[in-house]
C-alpha positions as CSV (number, residue, x, y, z in Angstrom):
1,M,-77.9,-48.6,127.8
2,V,-80.4,-46.8,130.0
3,K,-80.9,-47.7,133.7
4,N,-84.1,-47.1,135.7
5,I,-83.5,-45.6,139.1
6,F,-85.9,-45.7,142.1
7,V,-85.9,-42.6,144.2
8,G,-87.8,-43.1,147.5
9,N,-88.6,-40.9,150.5
10,L,-89.0,-37.8,148.4
11,P,-90.5,-34.7,150.0
12,Y,-94.1,-34.4,148.8
13,S,-93.4,-31.0,147.3
14,T,-90.6,-32.3,144.9
15,T,-91.3,-31.9,141.2
16,A,-90.0,-34.0,138.3
17,E,-88.0,-31.0,137.2
18,E,-86.3,-30.7,140.6
19,M,-85.5,-34.4,140.5
20,R,-84.1,-34.1,137.0
21,E,-81.8,-31.2,138.1
22,L,-80.6,-33.2,141.1
23,F,-79.6,-36.2,138.9
24,E,-78.2,-34.2,136.0
25,A,-75.1,-33.3,138.1
26,H,-74.1,-37.0,137.7
27,G,-74.9,-37.7,134.0
28,T,-77.5,-37.4,131.2
29,V,-81.1,-37.8,132.4
30,E,-83.4,-39.4,129.9
31,S,-86.6,-38.9,132.0
32,A,-87.7,-38.1,135.5
33,K,-91.1,-38.8,136.9
34,V,-92.7,-38.3,140.4
35,I,-95.4,-40.9,141.0
36,T,-98.8,-39.4,142.0
37,D,-101.9,-40.7,143.6
38,R,-104.6,-41.5,141.0
39,V,-107.4,-39.9,143.0
40,T,-105.9,-36.9,144.6
41,G,-103.1,-36.2,142.1
42,R,-100.6,-35.6,145.0
43,S,-97.1,-37.0,145.1
44,R,-96.8,-40.5,146.7
45,G,-93.2,-39.7,147.9
46,F,-91.3,-41.6,145.3
47,G,-90.3,-41.5,141.6
48,F,-88.1,-42.9,138.9
49,V,-85.2,-41.5,136.9
50,E,-83.8,-43.0,133.7
51,M,-80.1,-42.4,133.0
52,D,-77.2,-43.9,131.1
53,D,-75.4,-46.7,132.9
54,A,-72.3,-44.7,134.0
55,G,-74.4,-41.7,135.2
56,A,-76.8,-44.0,137.0
57,E,-74.1,-45.7,139.0
58,A,-72.5,-42.4,139.9
59,A,-75.9,-40.9,140.9
60,I,-76.8,-43.9,143.1
61,A,-73.5,-43.8,144.9
62,A,-73.6,-40.0,145.4
63,L,-77.3,-39.5,146.3
64,N,-78.3,-42.6,148.3
65,G,-78.8,-41.4,151.9
66,T,-78.4,-37.7,151.2
67,E,-81.0,-35.3,152.6
68,L,-83.5,-33.4,150.5
69,E,-85.6,-30.9,152.5
70,G,-84.7,-32.9,155.7
71,R,-85.6,-36.3,154.3
72,P,-82.9,-38.9,153.6
73,L,-83.3,-40.2,150.0
74,R,-83.4,-43.8,149.1
75,V,-81.7,-44.1,145.7
76,D,-81.3,-47.6,144.1
77,E,-81.6,-49.4,140.8
78,A,-85.3,-50.1,140.1
79,H,-86.5,-53.6,139.8
80,E,-89.6,-55.0,138.0
81,R,-92.6,-55.1,140.1
82,K,-93.9,-58.5,140.9
83,R,-97.5,-59.3,140.3
84,T,-99.3,-61.0,143.2
85,W,-102.4,-62.0,141.4
């Protein structure tokens, strides 16, 4: 089964490929995506990575709180976004 991982506090210069490489050290990455602003196209400072269960757990444990370009990453299992309307 595939888990969706939230990756927060990313440096704005981080690409999806760099995120994929960071997480591949812990398992097979299905996809990696940096979320961008609709208007400007710039990174919003967070993204998502999809990995197999075992790799996801290992990546969360290993990468949460580690620094990337001087910024401590927040790595956790992603949860469904709640609609407020």
